[in-house]
C-alpha positions, 0 to 999 in steps of 0.5 A, spaced: 722 839 573 724 839 565 720 836 560 720 835 553 718 841 548 711 841 545 707 845 540 704 850 544 697 848 540 699 840 539 695 837 533 689 833 535 684 828 531 678 831 529 671 829 531 670 823 526 676 820 529 675 814 533 675 814 541 680 811 545 680 810 552 687 812 555 688 808 561 694 812 565 699 817 562 705 817 566 711 821 567 710 827 562 718 827 560 718 820 558 711 819 555 708 826 552 711 823 545 706 817 545 700 821 547 702 827 542 703 822 537 696 818 538 692 824 539 694 826 532 690 820 529 685 818 535 680 822 540 683 820 547 679 820 553 684 819 559 682 815 565 688 816 570 689 817 578 692 824 578 689 830 576 690 832 569 695 837 567 700 837 561 695 832 558 689 836 557 691 839 550 691 832 547 684 829 550 677 830 549 676 829 556 678 826 563 675 822 569 679 821 575 679 814 578 684 809 581 686 805 574 689 799 578 682 797 581 678 794 576 671 795 578 673 802 579 676 803 572 670 799 569 665 804 573 669 810 571 668 808 563 661 807 564 659 814 563 664 815 557 661 809 553 654 811 554 655 818 551 660 816 546 662 810 541 669 807 544 673 804 539 678 801 544 682 801 550 689 803 550 695 803 555 703 803 555 704 803 563 706 796 565 703 797 572 696 798 568 696 792 563 692 788 566 686 792 569 686 795 562 686 788 559 680 787 564 676 793 561 677 792 554 674 785 555 668 787 559 666 792 554 667 787 548 673 791 545 679 789 542 685 787 546 689 781 549 686 776 554 687 778 561 690 771 562 695 772 556 697 779 560 698 776 566 702 770 563 707 776 560 707 779 567 709 773 571 716 771 569 715 764 572 708 763 568 712 765 562 717 760 563 712 755 565 708 756 558 714 756 554 717 750 556 710 746 555 710 749 548 717 746 547 720 753 546 728 753 548 729 758 554 734 758 560 733 754 566 729 758 571 727 757 578 722 761 582 724 761 590 722 764 596 728 765 601 736 765 600 737 758 602 733 756 596 736 761 592 743 758 593 740 751 592 738 753 585 744 757 583 748 751 585 744 746 581 744 751 575 751 753 575 754 759 575 754 765 573 746 766 574 741 771 574 737 773 580 731 778 579 725 780 581 719 775 578 714 781 576 718 787 575 721 790 568 726 795 566 732 791 569 730 793 576 732 788 581 736 784 576 743 782 578 749 777 576 751 772 581 758 769 579 759 764 585 755 762 592 758 767 596 754 773 593 747 769 592 744 771 599 746 779 598 742 778 591 736 775 593 735 780 598 736 785 593 732 782 588 726 781 593 727 788 595 726 791 589 719 795 587 715 799 582 708 802 583 703 797 581 707 791 580 704 785 584 708 781 588 708 773 588 709 768 594 715 766 590 717 773 588 724 771 586 727 768 580 734 764 579 736 763 572 741 760 567 746 766 565 745 767 558 751 770 554 751 774 547 748 781 545 741 783 548 736 786 543 729 788 544 723 788 539 717 792 539 711 788 535 704 789 534 700 783 534 693 782 530 688 776 530 695 772 532 699 775 527 706 778 530 709 784 526 715 786 529 716 794 528 722 796 532 728 792 533 733 796 538 740 793 541 741 795 548 747 797 552 747 795 559 752 797 565 754 797 572 756 790 573 753 786 576 747 790 575 744 791 568 742 798 568 740 800 561 744 805 558 742 806 551 739 803 545 740 803 538 735 802 532 737 801 525 731 801 520 735 796 516 737 791 521 738 785 518 735 781 524 728 784 523 728 779 517 732 774 521 728 767 521 730 764 527 728 771 531 721 771 527 720 764 529 721 765 536 717 771 536 711 767 533 712 761 538 713 765 544 706 769 543 703 763 541 705 759 547 703 765 551 696 766 548 697 773 546 693 774 540 692 782 539 695 788 542 702 791 542 708 787 545 716 788 547 720 782 547 727 782 550 732 777 547 739 775 548 743 773 541 746 766 544 751 762 540 744 757 540 740 762 537 735 767 540 733 766 547 727 770 550 729 774 556 722 777 557 715 779 554 712 785 556 704 786 554 706 793 552 710 797 547 717 798 550 720 804 554 726 808 554 724 812 548 724 806 544 718 807 540 720 814 539 727 811 536 723 807 532 719 813 529 725 817 528 729 811 524 723 808 520 718 814 519 712 810 521 710 810 528 709 804 533 705 808 538 700 810 533 700 803 530 699 800 537 693 804 538 690 802 531 690 795 534 687 797 540 681 800 536 681 794 531 684 797 525 689 795 520 696 798 523 701 802 518 707 798 519 711 799 513 717 803 514 718 810 510 725 811 511 731 808 513 735 811 518 739 810 525 736 813 531 740 812 538 739 814 545 744 814 551 742 815 558 747 819 563 748 816 570 752 820 575 758 816 577 756 815 584 750 816 588 749 824 589 744 829 589 744 834 583 745 841 584 745 843 576 745 840 569 747 844 563 746 842 556 753 843 552 749 846 546 757 848 543 758 840 543 752 837 539 754 833 533 751 833 527 746 828 528 744 830 535 736 830 535 735 832 542 739 833 548 735 834 555 737 834 562 732 830 566 734 832 574 732 838 577 736 841 582 735 837 589 734 830 585 736 824 589 741 820 584 742 813 587 745 807 583 744 800 584 742 797 588 740 803 592 736 806 586 735 805 579 734 809 573 737 815 576 739 818 570 740 826 569 739 827 562 739 823 555 741 825 548 738 822 542 741 822 535 738 820 528 741 820 521 743 816 515 750 814 517 750 809 523 757 811 524 756 818 524 750 817 529 755 812 533 761 818 533 756 823 536 754 819 542 761 816 543 762 820 549 755 823 551 757 825 558 761 831 555 754 833 552 750 834 558 754 836 565 752 835 571 754 838 578 752 835 584 754 833 591 754 826 595 748 824 598 751 824 605 752 831 604 745 833 604 742 838 608 
């Protein structure tokens, strides 16, 4: 499987650096850059379920454990804390944010409360708490059946959004334009899954459809003070689904200092009781102002923190690790550039045969063009599959127009040879 290129001997922190418990490590293709960045400033002890492989050059030690079992995780941390002074608990994995928060609390280490983390993960609880705090937001109703979904949609008014209550990354999210499509949308959202993400009795939400551009904001939070670091303008496709196809980060984006947005960020975090850690907030910029889509108790995925580092010269991953260790994070931008990523999807469900990066076509701002689908990979589009990407292209530069031009037709830059899934051997 293709993986991002990394130095043969990664730079790691010396013995005087604080030690963090790293909970989980994830998919190397999408997460190694975070581990590499944090390892340059902190010593890491990895607690993870799989046998470590690529992680070994970055960590001081490893313990194999079921990271989603709080008691097992606490027991595994015991021998480490007995031999070493541990400064904090750090994770970027959505499925592990709650168990990590519980571990930090039991070890009396910095971090968000487990209750605040759950309030972020459960979108129905998020809506309830924001309503109680008087924060403007879309109408939202949790439902258990397709009939309840139809009644909720009729009451809210079409179009509506039907989505899974506890998932992220736009998985199981669909726009519904009329009553005839509600039942199919309900079953699509109810069947969407992601490892380690909890299910609820009323597992589907029907929400008011918000119009306007969508953005995300990655922030660090210390003692209740929210500092936004990365604002990404999101691209989505494959209507009526909301598959994320790209993000653009401009270090000089005026929204970073927009009073309405920063006020919303502060009010949302305060309402959910999130006082310490890192968050990824998604907003729609409506005619009535920014409205929260969801708040996640970790940094964003899709290389958004990496784009932030390329654009600003300041690394959100390191800032989040610093907060986890109880230290003052470096959040000051060093550069003012634009960084963007585009993800490549097949035109139809298929099985990859070969992917080829066209290095001869790369524009001057292209930073990386990576093929991520090995031969034989199944690539299924919503609702049959999600995030079935065969590659991505990252561009960074001082001129936003040149960055946009170099990513205008990213499918030219990585070619996919494939065959339909129904022709599999």
